[in-house]
PDB file of N, CA, C and O in Angstrom:
ATOM      1  N   MET A   1      12.429  -1.381  -5.007  1.00  0.00           N
ATOM      2  CA  MET A   1      12.192  -2.267  -6.126  1.00  0.00           C
ATOM      3  C   MET A   1      13.448  -3.092  -6.369  1.00  0.00           C
ATOM      4  O   MET A   1      14.554  -2.559  -6.455  1.00  0.00           O
ATOM      5  N   LEU A   2      13.255  -4.398  -6.477  1.00  0.00           N
ATOM      6  CA  LEU A   2      14.381  -5.279  -6.755  1.00  0.00           C
ATOM      7  C   LEU A   2      14.488  -5.606  -8.244  1.00  0.00           C
ATOM      8  O   LEU A   2      15.577  -5.585  -8.819  1.00  0.00           O
ATOM      9  N   GLU A   3      13.345  -5.909  -8.859  1.00  0.00           N
ATOM     10  CA  GLU A   3      13.325  -6.263 -10.274  1.00  0.00           C
ATOM     11  C   GLU A   3      12.048  -5.754 -10.919  1.00  0.00           C
ATOM     12  O   GLU A   3      11.017  -5.628 -10.259  1.00  0.00           O
ATOM     13  N   GLY A   4      12.120  -5.463 -12.213  1.00  0.00           N
ATOM     14  CA  GLY A   4      10.940  -5.100 -12.973  1.00  0.00           C
ATOM     15  C   GLY A   4      10.549  -3.647 -12.816  1.00  0.00           C
ATOM     16  O   GLY A   4      11.346  -2.799 -12.415  1.00  0.00           O
ATOM     17  N   GLU A   5       9.287  -3.388 -13.146  1.00  0.00           N
ATOM     18  CA  GLU A   5       8.759  -2.027 -13.118  1.00  0.00           C
ATOM     19  C   GLU A   5       7.307  -2.069 -12.651  1.00  0.00           C
ATOM     20  O   GLU A   5       6.530  -2.907 -13.109  1.00  0.00           O
ATOM     21  N   VAL A   6       6.947  -1.184 -11.758  1.00  0.00           N
ATOM     22  CA  VAL A   6       5.567  -1.031 -11.309  1.00  0.00           C
ATOM     23  C   VAL A   6       5.226   0.449 -11.291  1.00  0.00           C
ATOM     24  O   VAL A   6       6.104   1.308 -11.374  1.00  0.00           O
ATOM     25  N   VAL A   7       3.944   0.726 -11.182  1.00  0.00           N
ATOM     26  CA  VAL A   7       3.489   2.099 -11.012  1.00  0.00           C
ATOM     27  C   VAL A   7       2.978   2.229  -9.581  1.00  0.00           C
ATOM     28  O   VAL A   7       2.089   1.489  -9.162  1.00  0.00           O
ATOM     29  N   LEU A   8       3.545   3.170  -8.839  1.00  0.00           N
ATOM     30  CA  LEU A   8       3.062   3.480  -7.500  1.00  0.00           C
ATOM     31  C   LEU A   8       1.918   4.465  -7.672  1.00  0.00           C
ATOM     32  O   LEU A   8       2.127   5.599  -8.104  1.00  0.00           O
ATOM     33  N   VAL A   9       0.703   4.032  -7.332  1.00  0.00           N
ATOM     34  CA  VAL A   9      -0.486   4.866  -7.450  1.00  0.00           C
ATOM     35  C   VAL A   9      -0.813   5.411  -6.069  1.00  0.00           C
ATOM     36  O   VAL A   9      -1.032   4.649  -5.128  1.00  0.00           O
ATOM     37  N   GLU A  10      -0.844   6.740  -5.954  1.00  0.00           N
ATOM     38  CA  GLU A  10      -1.176   7.404  -4.693  1.00  0.00           C
ATOM     39  C   GLU A  10      -2.389   8.299  -4.910  1.00  0.00           C
ATOM     40  O   GLU A  10      -2.819   8.506  -6.044  1.00  0.00           O
ATOM     41  N   ASP A  11      -2.930   8.821  -3.834  1.00  0.00           N
ATOM     42  CA  ASP A  11      -4.092   9.703  -3.931  1.00  0.00           C
ATOM     43  C   ASP A  11      -3.843  10.874  -4.876  1.00  0.00           C
ATOM     44  O   ASP A  11      -4.760  11.324  -5.563  1.00  0.00           O
ATOM     45  N   ASP A  12      -2.600  11.370  -4.913  1.00  0.00           N
ATOM     46  CA  ASP A  12      -2.330  12.576  -5.697  1.00  0.00           C
ATOM     47  C   ASP A  12      -1.552  12.340  -6.978  1.00  0.00           C
ATOM     48  O   ASP A  12      -1.047  13.298  -7.565  1.00  0.00           O
ATOM     49  N   GLY A  13      -1.435  11.085  -7.439  1.00  0.00           N
ATOM     50  CA  GLY A  13      -0.763  10.848  -8.699  1.00  0.00           C
ATOM     51  C   GLY A  13      -0.106   9.493  -8.795  1.00  0.00           C
ATOM     52  O   GLY A  13      -0.291   8.630  -7.937  1.00  0.00           O
ATOM     53  N   GLU A  14       0.678   9.315  -9.872  1.00  0.00           N
ATOM     54  CA  GLU A  14       1.340   8.048 -10.151  1.00  0.00           C
ATOM     55  C   GLU A  14       2.825   8.268 -10.378  1.00  0.00           C
ATOM     56  O   GLU A  14       3.233   9.304 -10.903  1.00  0.00           O
ATOM     57  N   THR A  15       3.643   7.278  -9.977  1.00  0.00           N
ATOM     58  CA  THR A  15       5.084   7.320 -10.162  1.00  0.00           C
ATOM     59  C   THR A  15       5.553   5.958 -10.654  1.00  0.00           C
ATOM     60  O   THR A  15       5.265   4.937 -10.029  1.00  0.00           O
ATOM     61  N   VAL A  16       6.275   5.940 -11.772  1.00  0.00           N
ATOM     62  CA  VAL A  16       6.858   4.691 -12.259  1.00  0.00           C
ATOM     63  C   VAL A  16       8.068   4.369 -11.390  1.00  0.00           C
ATOM     64  O   VAL A  16       8.919   5.224 -11.146  1.00  0.00           O
ATOM     65  N   MET A  17       8.131   3.116 -10.926  1.00  0.00           N
ATOM     66  CA  MET A  17       9.244   2.686 -10.087  1.00  0.00           C
ATOM     67  C   MET A  17       9.956   1.517 -10.748  1.00  0.00           C
ATOM     68  O   MET A  17       9.321   0.574 -11.219  1.00  0.00           O
ATOM     69  N   CYS A  18      11.281   1.589 -10.778  1.00  0.00           N
ATOM     70  CA  CYS A  18      12.127   0.557 -11.389  1.00  0.00           C
ATOM     71  C   CYS A  18      13.107   0.024 -10.351  1.00  0.00           C
ATOM     72  O   CYS A  18      13.196   0.541  -9.238  1.00  0.00           O
ATOM     73  N   ALA A  19      13.840  -1.019 -10.737  1.00  0.00           N
ATOM     74  CA  ALA A  19      14.825  -1.619  -9.840  1.00  0.00           C
ATOM     75  C   ALA A  19      15.730  -0.545  -9.249  1.00  0.00           C
ATOM     76  O   ALA A  19      16.269   0.292  -9.973  1.00  0.00           O
ATOM     77  N   GLY A  20      15.893  -0.576  -7.926  1.00  0.00           N
ATOM     78  CA  GLY A  20      16.716   0.407  -7.225  1.00  0.00           C
ATOM     79  C   GLY A  20      15.929   1.554  -6.622  1.00  0.00           C
ATOM     80  O   GLY A  20      16.443   2.263  -5.758  1.00  0.00           O
ATOM     81  N   ASP A  21      14.682   1.755  -7.063  1.00  0.00           N
ATOM     82  CA  ASP A  21      13.858   2.845  -6.516  1.00  0.00           C
ATOM     83  C   ASP A  21      13.280   2.461  -5.153  1.00  0.00           C
ATOM     84  O   ASP A  21      13.065   1.284  -4.860  1.00  0.00           O
ATOM     85  N   VAL A  22      13.035   3.476  -4.333  1.00  0.00           N
ATOM     86  CA  VAL A  22      12.482   3.294  -2.991  1.00  0.00           C
ATOM     87  C   VAL A  22      11.373   4.319  -2.775  1.00  0.00           C
ATOM     88  O   VAL A  22      11.510   5.477  -3.172  1.00  0.00           O
ATOM     89  N   ALA A  23      10.281   3.901  -2.149  1.00  0.00           N
ATOM     90  CA  ALA A  23       9.210   4.819  -1.750  1.00  0.00           C
ATOM     91  C   ALA A  23       9.070   4.734  -0.237  1.00  0.00           C
ATOM     92  O   ALA A  23       9.125   3.643   0.331  1.00  0.00           O
ATOM     93  N   THR A  24       8.889   5.866   0.412  1.00  0.00           N
ATOM     94  CA  THR A  24       8.690   5.884   1.859  1.00  0.00           C
ATOM     95  C   THR A  24       7.450   6.697   2.185  1.00  0.00           C
ATOM     96  O   THR A  24       7.043   7.568   1.416  1.00  0.00           O
ATOM     97  N   PHE A  25       6.864   6.407   3.318  1.00  0.00           N
ATOM     98  CA  PHE A  25       5.668   7.107   3.767  1.00  0.00           C
ATOM     99  C   PHE A  25       5.858   7.488   5.224  1.00  0.00           C
ATOM    100  O   PHE A  25       6.209   6.647   6.051  1.00  0.00           O
ATOM    101  N   LYS A  26       5.629   8.744   5.535  1.00  0.00           N
ATOM    102  CA  LYS A  26       5.819   9.248   6.890  1.00  0.00           C
ATOM    103  C   LYS A  26       4.816   8.606   7.848  1.00  0.00           C
ATOM    104  O   LYS A  26       3.623   8.532   7.556  1.00  0.00           O
ATOM    105  N   ALA A  27       5.309   8.150   8.982  1.00  0.00           N
ATOM    106  CA  ALA A  27       4.454   7.533   9.996  1.00  0.00           C
ATOM    107  C   ALA A  27       3.366   8.500  10.427  1.00  0.00           C
ATOM    108  O   ALA A  27       3.621   9.687  10.634  1.00  0.00           O
ATOM    109  N   GLY A  28       2.142   7.981  10.560  1.00  0.00           N
ATOM    110  CA  GLY A  28       1.037   8.781  11.040  1.00  0.00           C
ATOM    111  C   GLY A  28       0.323   9.596   9.977  1.00  0.00           C
ATOM    112  O   GLY A  28      -0.710  10.203  10.258  1.00  0.00           O
ATOM    113  N   VAL A  29       0.858   9.620   8.750  1.00  0.00           N
ATOM    114  CA  VAL A  29       0.230  10.356   7.654  1.00  0.00           C
ATOM    115  C   VAL A  29      -0.445   9.331   6.748  1.00  0.00           C
ATOM    116  O   VAL A  29       0.219   8.464   6.181  1.00  0.00           O
ATOM    117  N   VAL A  30      -1.768   9.434   6.615  1.00  0.00           N
ATOM    118  CA  VAL A  30      -2.517   8.472   5.820  1.00  0.00           C
ATOM    119  C   VAL A  30      -2.459   8.880   4.354  1.00  0.00           C
ATOM    120  O   VAL A  30      -2.952   9.941   3.970  1.00  0.00           O
ATOM    121  N   ILE A  31      -1.849   8.021   3.543  1.00  0.00           N
ATOM    122  CA  ILE A  31      -1.761   8.238   2.105  1.00  0.00           C
ATOM    123  C   ILE A  31      -2.194   6.947   1.430  1.00  0.00           C
ATOM    124  O   ILE A  31      -1.506   5.933   1.543  1.00  0.00           O
ATOM    125  N   GLY A  32      -3.319   6.965   0.732  1.00  0.00           N
ATOM    126  CA  GLY A  32      -3.751   5.784  -0.001  1.00  0.00           C
ATOM    127  C   GLY A  32      -2.746   5.487  -1.097  1.00  0.00           C
ATOM    128  O   GLY A  32      -2.344   6.391  -1.830  1.00  0.00           O
ATOM    129  N   HIS A  33      -2.333   4.230  -1.219  1.00  0.00           N
ATOM    130  CA  HIS A  33      -1.356   3.869  -2.239  1.00  0.00           C
ATOM    131  C   HIS A  33      -1.439   2.392  -2.571  1.00  0.00           C
ATOM    132  O   HIS A  33      -1.900   1.581  -1.768  1.00  0.00           O
ATOM    133  N   MET A  34      -0.982   2.059  -3.774  1.00  0.00           N
ATOM    134  CA  MET A  34      -0.881   0.667  -4.192  1.00  0.00           C
ATOM    135  C   MET A  34       0.145   0.576  -5.315  1.00  0.00           C
ATOM    136  O   MET A  34       0.423   1.558  -6.003  1.00  0.00           O
ATOM    137  N   MET A  35       0.703  -0.624  -5.489  1.00  0.00           N
ATOM    138  CA  MET A  35       1.654  -0.892  -6.561  1.00  0.00           C
ATOM    139  C   MET A  35       0.914  -1.656  -7.652  1.00  0.00           C
ATOM    140  O   MET A  35       0.233  -2.641  -7.366  1.00  0.00           O
ATOM    141  N   VAL A  36       1.042  -1.207  -8.909  1.00  0.00           N
ATOM    142  CA  VAL A  36       0.372  -1.851 -10.033  1.00  0.00           C
ATOM    143  C   VAL A  36       1.414  -2.233 -11.076  1.00  0.00           C
ATOM    144  O   VAL A  36       2.195  -1.393 -11.521  1.00  0.00           O
ATOM    145  N   ASN A  37       1.420  -3.491 -11.458  1.00  0.00           N
ATOM    146  CA  ASN A  37       2.326  -3.956 -12.505  1.00  0.00           C
ATOM    147  C   ASN A  37       1.576  -3.886 -13.829  1.00  0.00           C
ATOM    148  O   ASN A  37       0.717  -4.723 -14.107  1.00  0.00           O
ATOM    149  N   ARG A  38       1.900  -2.891 -14.639  1.00  0.00           N
ATOM    150  CA  ARG A  38       1.254  -2.720 -15.936  1.00  0.00           C
ATOM    151  C   ARG A  38       2.093  -3.308 -17.066  1.00  0.00           C
ATOM    152  O   ARG A  38       1.732  -3.185 -18.236  1.00  0.00           O
ATOM    153  N   SER A  39       3.197  -3.937 -16.725  1.00  0.00           N
ATOM    154  CA  SER A  39       4.069  -4.530 -17.735  1.00  0.00           C
ATOM    155  C   SER A  39       3.691  -5.991 -17.954  1.00  0.00           C
ATOM    156  O   SER A  39       2.811  -6.526 -17.281  1.00  0.00           O
ATOM    157  N   ASP A  40       4.363  -6.620 -18.894  1.00  0.00           N
ATOM    158  CA  ASP A  40       4.120  -8.041 -19.149  1.00  0.00           C
ATOM    159  C   ASP A  40       5.187  -8.915 -18.494  1.00  0.00           C
ATOM    160  O   ASP A  40       5.288 -10.104 -18.796  1.00  0.00           O
ATOM    161  N   LYS A  41       5.985  -8.328 -17.595  1.00  0.00           N
ATOM    162  CA  LYS A  41       7.046  -9.054 -16.904  1.00  0.00           C
ATOM    163  C   LYS A  41       6.788  -9.036 -15.393  1.00  0.00           C
ATOM    164  O   LYS A  41       6.089  -8.162 -14.882  1.00  0.00           O
ATOM    165  N   ALA A  42       7.355 -10.000 -14.701  1.00  0.00           N
ATOM    166  CA  ALA A  42       7.227 -10.065 -13.243  1.00  0.00           C
ATOM    167  C   ALA A  42       7.981  -8.904 -12.597  1.00  0.00           C
ATOM    168  O   ALA A  42       8.983  -8.423 -13.127  1.00  0.00           O
ATOM    169  N   ALA A  43       7.487  -8.473 -11.461  1.00  0.00           N
ATOM    170  CA  ALA A  43       8.152  -7.434 -10.671  1.00  0.00           C
ATOM    171  C   ALA A  43       8.349  -7.966  -9.260  1.00  0.00           C
ATOM    172  O   ALA A  43       7.514  -8.706  -8.741  1.00  0.00           O
ATOM    173  N   VAL A  44       9.465  -7.579  -8.644  1.00  0.00           N
ATOM    174  CA  VAL A  44       9.774  -8.019  -7.285  1.00  0.00           C
ATOM    175  C   VAL A  44      10.095  -6.783  -6.453  1.00  0.00           C
ATOM    176  O   VAL A  44      10.934  -5.967  -6.836  1.00  0.00           O
ATOM    177  N   PHE A  45       9.418  -6.651  -5.303  1.00  0.00           N
ATOM    178  CA  PHE A  45       9.723  -5.545  -4.399  1.00  0.00           C
ATOM    179  C   PHE A  45       9.605  -6.017  -2.966  1.00  0.00           C
ATOM    180  O   PHE A  45       8.981  -7.040  -2.684  1.00  0.00           O
ATOM    181  N   ILE A  46      10.203  -5.270  -2.076  1.00  0.00           N
ATOM    182  CA  ILE A  46      10.141  -5.554  -0.645  1.00  0.00           C
ATOM    183  C   ILE A  46       9.292  -4.482   0.014  1.00  0.00           C
ATOM    184  O   ILE A  46       9.457  -3.292  -0.252  1.00  0.00           O
ATOM    185  N   GLU A  47       8.384  -4.914   0.876  1.00  0.00           N
ATOM    186  CA  GLU A  47       7.572  -3.978   1.644  1.00  0.00           C
ATOM    187  C   GLU A  47       7.928  -4.156   3.114  1.00  0.00           C
ATOM    188  O   GLU A  47       7.924  -5.276   3.626  1.00  0.00           O
ATOM    189  N   VAL A  48       8.231  -3.067   3.785  1.00  0.00           N
ATOM    190  CA  VAL A  48       8.617  -3.106   5.188  1.00  0.00           C
ATOM    191  C   VAL A  48       7.641  -2.255   5.987  1.00  0.00           C
ATOM    192  O   VAL A  48       7.329  -1.129   5.599  1.00  0.00           O
ATOM    193  N   GLY A  49       7.166  -2.788   7.091  1.00  0.00           N
ATOM    194  CA  GLY A  49       6.262  -2.042   7.963  1.00  0.00           C
ATOM    195  C   GLY A  49       6.414  -2.524   9.394  1.00  0.00           C
ATOM    196  O   GLY A  49       7.206  -3.421   9.682  1.00  0.00           O
ATOM    197  N   THR A  50       5.664  -1.932  10.264  1.00  0.00           N
ATOM    198  CA  THR A  50       5.748  -2.301  11.671  1.00  0.00           C
ATOM    199  C   THR A  50       4.981  -3.587  11.938  1.00  0.00           C
ATOM    200  O   THR A  50       4.064  -3.942  11.198  1.00  0.00           O
ATOM    201  N   ARG A  51       5.353  -4.254  12.964  1.00  0.00           N
ATOM    202  CA  ARG A  51       4.668  -5.472  13.401  1.00  0.00           C
ATOM    203  C   ARG A  51       4.158  -5.319  14.838  1.00  0.00           C
ATOM    204  O   ARG A  51       3.861  -6.313  15.501  1.00  0.00           O
ATOM    205  N   ALA A  52       4.057  -4.090  15.312  1.00  0.00           N
ATOM    206  CA  ALA A  52       3.605  -3.849  16.685  1.00  0.00           C
ATOM    207  C   ALA A  52       2.177  -4.367  16.863  1.00  0.00           C
ATOM    208  O   ALA A  52       1.291  -4.021  16.082  1.00  0.00           O
ATOM    209  N   ASP A  53       1.948  -5.196  17.889  1.00  0.00           N
ATOM    210  CA  ASP A  53       0.632  -5.784  18.112  1.00  0.00           C
ATOM    211  C   ASP A  53      -0.437  -4.783  18.503  1.00  0.00           C
ATOM    212  O   ASP A  53      -1.618  -5.009  18.242  1.00  0.00           O
ATOM    213  N   ASP A  54      -0.046  -3.686  19.119  1.00  0.00           N
ATOM    214  CA  ASP A  54      -1.056  -2.744  19.608  1.00  0.00           C
ATOM    215  C   ASP A  54      -1.261  -1.566  18.650  1.00  0.00           C
ATOM    216  O   ASP A  54      -1.958  -0.608  18.987  1.00  0.00           O
ATOM    217  N   GLU A  55      -0.668  -1.631  17.479  1.00  0.00           N
ATOM    218  CA  GLU A  55      -0.796  -0.536  16.525  1.00  0.00           C
ATOM    219  C   GLU A  55      -2.135  -0.600  15.816  1.00  0.00           C
ATOM    220  O   GLU A  55      -2.644  -1.683  15.529  1.00  0.00           O
ATOM    221  N   VAL A  56      -2.700   0.555  15.538  1.00  0.00           N
ATOM    222  CA  VAL A  56      -3.885   0.656  14.694  1.00  0.00           C
ATOM    223  C   VAL A  56      -3.455   1.400  13.441  1.00  0.00           C
ATOM    224  O   VAL A  56      -3.035   2.555  13.514  1.00  0.00           O
ATOM    225  N   SER A  57      -3.555   0.749  12.300  1.00  0.00           N
ATOM    226  CA  SER A  57      -3.165   1.386  11.053  1.00  0.00           C
ATOM    227  C   SER A  57      -4.068   0.905   9.939  1.00  0.00           C
ATOM    228  O   SER A  57      -4.840  -0.036  10.122  1.00  0.00           O
ATOM    229  N   SER A  58      -3.976   1.546   8.782  1.00  0.00           N
ATOM    230  CA  SER A  58      -4.809   1.119   7.661  1.00  0.00           C
ATOM    231  C   SER A  58      -4.074   1.320   6.351  1.00  0.00           C
ATOM    232  O   SER A  58      -3.185   2.164   6.239  1.00  0.00           O
ATOM    233  N   TYR A  59      -4.462   0.530   5.366  1.00  0.00           N
ATOM    234  CA  TYR A  59      -3.994   0.650   3.996  1.00  0.00           C
ATOM    235  C   TYR A  59      -5.226   0.973   3.182  1.00  0.00           C
ATOM    236  O   TYR A  59      -6.180   0.195   3.177  1.00  0.00           O
ATOM    237  N   THR A  60      -5.231   2.095   2.497  1.00  0.00           N
ATOM    238  CA  THR A  60      -6.389   2.524   1.738  1.00  0.00           C
ATOM    239  C   THR A  60      -6.071   2.520   0.259  1.00  0.00           C
ATOM    240  O   THR A  60      -5.102   3.146  -0.171  1.00  0.00           O
ATOM    241  N   ASP A  61      -6.877   1.819  -0.527  1.00  0.00           N
ATOM    242  CA  ASP A  61      -6.734   1.803  -1.975  1.00  0.00           C
ATOM    243  C   ASP A  61      -7.317   3.110  -2.516  1.00  0.00           C
ATOM    244  O   ASP A  61      -8.476   3.416  -2.239  1.00  0.00           O
ATOM    245  N   PRO A  62      -6.542   3.889  -3.283  1.00  0.00           N
ATOM    246  CA  PRO A  62      -7.030   5.189  -3.743  1.00  0.00           C
ATOM    247  C   PRO A  62      -8.146   5.115  -4.767  1.00  0.00           C
ATOM    248  O   PRO A  62      -8.902   6.076  -4.910  1.00  0.00           O
ATOM    249  N   ASP A  63      -8.277   3.988  -5.497  1.00  0.00           N
ATOM    250  CA  ASP A  63      -9.260   3.904  -6.572  1.00  0.00           C
ATOM    251  C   ASP A  63     -10.477   3.045  -6.260  1.00  0.00           C
ATOM    252  O   ASP A  63     -11.401   2.972  -7.070  1.00  0.00           O
ATOM    253  N   VAL A  64     -10.493   2.400  -5.110  1.00  0.00           N
ATOM    254  CA  VAL A  64     -11.552   1.461  -4.778  1.00  0.00           C
ATOM    255  C   VAL A  64     -12.058   1.768  -3.372  1.00  0.00           C
ATOM    256  O   VAL A  64     -11.288   2.183  -2.505  1.00  0.00           O
ATOM    257  N   ASP A  65     -13.355   1.562  -3.150  1.00  0.00           N
ATOM    258  CA  ASP A  65     -13.933   1.796  -1.828  1.00  0.00           C
ATOM    259  C   ASP A  65     -13.580   0.634  -0.907  1.00  0.00           C
ATOM    260  O   ASP A  65     -14.443  -0.139  -0.489  1.00  0.00           O
ATOM    261  N   MET A  66     -12.286   0.533  -0.603  1.00  0.00           N
ATOM    262  CA  MET A  66     -11.813  -0.546   0.245  1.00  0.00           C
ATOM    263  C   MET A  66     -10.590  -0.079   1.017  1.00  0.00           C
ATOM    264  O   MET A  66      -9.788   0.712   0.520  1.00  0.00           O
ATOM    265  N   GLN A  67     -10.463  -0.572   2.218  1.00  0.00           N
ATOM    266  CA  GLN A  67      -9.238  -0.367   2.977  1.00  0.00           C
ATOM    267  C   GLN A  67      -8.981  -1.596   3.824  1.00  0.00           C
ATOM    268  O   GLN A  67      -9.904  -2.328   4.180  1.00  0.00           O
ATOM    269  N   MET A  68      -7.730  -1.810   4.138  1.00  0.00           N
ATOM    270  CA  MET A  68      -7.335  -2.876   5.046  1.00  0.00           C
ATOM    271  C   MET A  68      -6.982  -2.204   6.367  1.00  0.00           C
ATOM    272  O   MET A  68      -6.174  -1.276   6.395  1.00  0.00           O
ATOM    273  N   VAL A  69      -7.573  -2.661   7.445  1.00  0.00           N
ATOM    274  CA  VAL A  69      -7.354  -2.066   8.757  1.00  0.00           C
ATOM    275  C   VAL A  69      -6.683  -3.094   9.657  1.00  0.00           C
ATOM    276  O   VAL A  69      -7.132  -4.236   9.752  1.00  0.00           O
ATOM    277  N   LYS A  70      -5.606  -2.683  10.315  1.00  0.00           N
ATOM    278  CA  LYS A  70      -4.877  -3.572  11.221  1.00  0.00           C
ATOM    279  C   LYS A  70      -5.096  -3.100  12.648  1.00  0.00           C
ATOM    280  O   LYS A  70      -4.791  -1.959  12.993  1.00  0.00           O
ATOM    281  N   THR A  71      -5.624  -3.986  13.465  1.00  0.00           N
ATOM    282  CA  THR A  71      -5.818  -3.696  14.876  1.00  0.00           C
ATOM    283  C   THR A  71      -5.319  -4.895  15.673  1.00  0.00           C
ATOM    284  O   THR A  71      -5.727  -6.028  15.413  1.00  0.00           O
ATOM    285  N   ASN A  72      -4.453  -4.655  16.627  1.00  0.00           N
ATOM    286  CA  ASN A  72      -3.890  -5.723  17.451  1.00  0.00           C
ATOM    287  C   ASN A  72      -3.274  -6.842  16.613  1.00  0.00           C
ATOM    288  O   ASN A  72      -3.430  -8.021  16.929  1.00  0.00           O
ATOM    289  N   GLY A  73      -2.581  -6.467  15.556  1.00  0.00           N
ATOM    290  CA  GLY A  73      -1.854  -7.431  14.743  1.00  0.00           C
ATOM    291  C   GLY A  73      -2.652  -8.161  13.691  1.00  0.00           C
ATOM    292  O   GLY A  73      -2.076  -8.940  12.931  1.00  0.00           O
ATOM    293  N   ALA A  74      -3.964  -7.944  13.608  1.00  0.00           N
ATOM    294  CA  ALA A  74      -4.793  -8.647  12.631  1.00  0.00           C
ATOM    295  C   ALA A  74      -5.360  -7.671  11.594  1.00  0.00           C
ATOM    296  O   ALA A  74      -5.829  -6.589  11.948  1.00  0.00           O
ATOM    297  N   TRP A  75      -5.317  -8.056  10.312  1.00  0.00           N
ATOM    298  CA  TRP A  75      -5.844  -7.227   9.216  1.00  0.00           C
ATOM    299  C   TRP A  75      -7.246  -7.670   8.858  1.00  0.00           C
ATOM    300  O   TRP A  75      -7.551  -8.861   8.902  1.00  0.00           O
ATOM    301  N   LYS A  76      -8.105  -6.722   8.503  1.00  0.00           N
ATOM    302  CA  LYS A  76      -9.428  -7.056   7.969  1.00  0.00           C
ATOM    303  C   LYS A  76      -9.789  -6.050   6.892  1.00  0.00           C
ATOM    304  O   LYS A  76      -9.372  -4.894   6.947  1.00  0.00           O
ATOM    305  N   ALA A  77     -10.567  -6.492   5.911  1.00  0.00           N
ATOM    306  CA  ALA A  77     -11.006  -5.625   4.814  1.00  0.00           C
ATOM    307  C   ALA A  77     -12.316  -4.958   5.197  1.00  0.00           C
ATOM    308  O   ALA A  77     -13.196  -5.590   5.783  1.00  0.00           O
ATOM    309  N   CYS A  78     -12.442  -3.683   4.866  1.00  0.00           N
ATOM    310  CA  CYS A  78     -13.690  -2.969   5.098  1.00  0.00           C
ATOM    311  C   CYS A  78     -13.817  -1.825   4.098  1.00  0.00           C
ATOM    312  O   CYS A  78     -12.854  -1.480   3.414  1.00  0.00           O
ATOM    313  N   ARG A  79     -14.995  -1.247   4.018  1.00  0.00           N
ATOM    314  CA  ARG A  79     -15.222  -0.077   3.192  1.00  0.00           C
ATOM    315  C   ARG A  79     -14.550   1.115   3.834  1.00  0.00           C
ATOM    316  O   ARG A  79     -14.205   1.067   5.014  1.00  0.00           O
ATOM    317  N   LYS A  80     -14.356   2.194   3.074  1.00  0.00           N
ATOM    318  CA  LYS A  80     -13.708   3.377   3.633  1.00  0.00           C
ATOM    319  C   LYS A  80     -14.516   4.018   4.758  1.00  0.00           C
ATOM    320  O   LYS A  80     -13.965   4.746   5.584  1.00  0.00           O
ATOM    321  N   ASN A  81     -15.838   3.746   4.792  1.00  0.00           N
ATOM    322  CA  ASN A  81     -16.673   4.266   5.875  1.00  0.00           C
ATOM    323  C   ASN A  81     -16.634   3.359   7.108  1.00  0.00           C
ATOM    324  O   ASN A  81     -17.294   3.637   8.109  1.00  0.00           O
ATOM    325  N   GLY A  82     -15.846   2.257   7.029  1.00  0.00           N
ATOM    326  CA  GLY A  82     -15.696   1.352   8.169  1.00  0.00           C
ATOM    327  C   GLY A  82     -16.562   0.109   8.113  1.00  0.00           C
ATOM    328  O   GLY A  82     -16.364  -0.809   8.908  1.00  0.00           O
ATOM    329  N   ALA A  83     -17.531   0.052   7.182  1.00  0.00           N
ATOM    330  CA  ALA A  83     -18.397  -1.116   7.070  1.00  0.00           C
ATOM    331  C   ALA A  83     -17.596  -2.327   6.608  1.00  0.00           C
ATOM    332  O   ALA A  83     -16.773  -2.213   5.700  1.00  0.00           O
ATOM    333  N   GLU A  84     -17.827  -3.483   7.221  1.00  0.00           N
ATOM    334  CA  GLU A  84     -17.120  -4.700   6.836  1.00  0.00           C
ATOM    335  C   GLU A  84     -17.528  -5.158   5.443  1.00  0.00           C
ATOM    336  O   GLU A  84     -18.660  -4.946   5.009  1.00  0.00           O
ATOM    337  N   ILE A  85     -16.584  -5.788   4.752  1.00  0.00           N
ATOM    338  CA  ILE A  85     -16.845  -6.313   3.413  1.00  0.00           C
ATOM    339  C   ILE A  85     -17.220  -7.778   3.537  1.00  0.00           C
ATOM    340  O   ILE A  85     -17.485  -8.434   2.530  1.00  0.00           O
TER     341      ILE A  85
END
């Protein structure tokens, strides 16, 4: 986190994050997560991930039947059961 405050929402709970905080996720372990700004001020954070073209990975929203799936460098939205949105 660079500025402001957000709530990191994960499958197993929530964590308030402020400037200077860092969250990491172990490679290969699927953990649904998202950042939510519940304040009335702007928040700034940096997200770092792989850019490997042949990687298959996904981002799963813990509260919504949606996930983003990356295959061969391209992201697409689909339901958690794999159906396209």
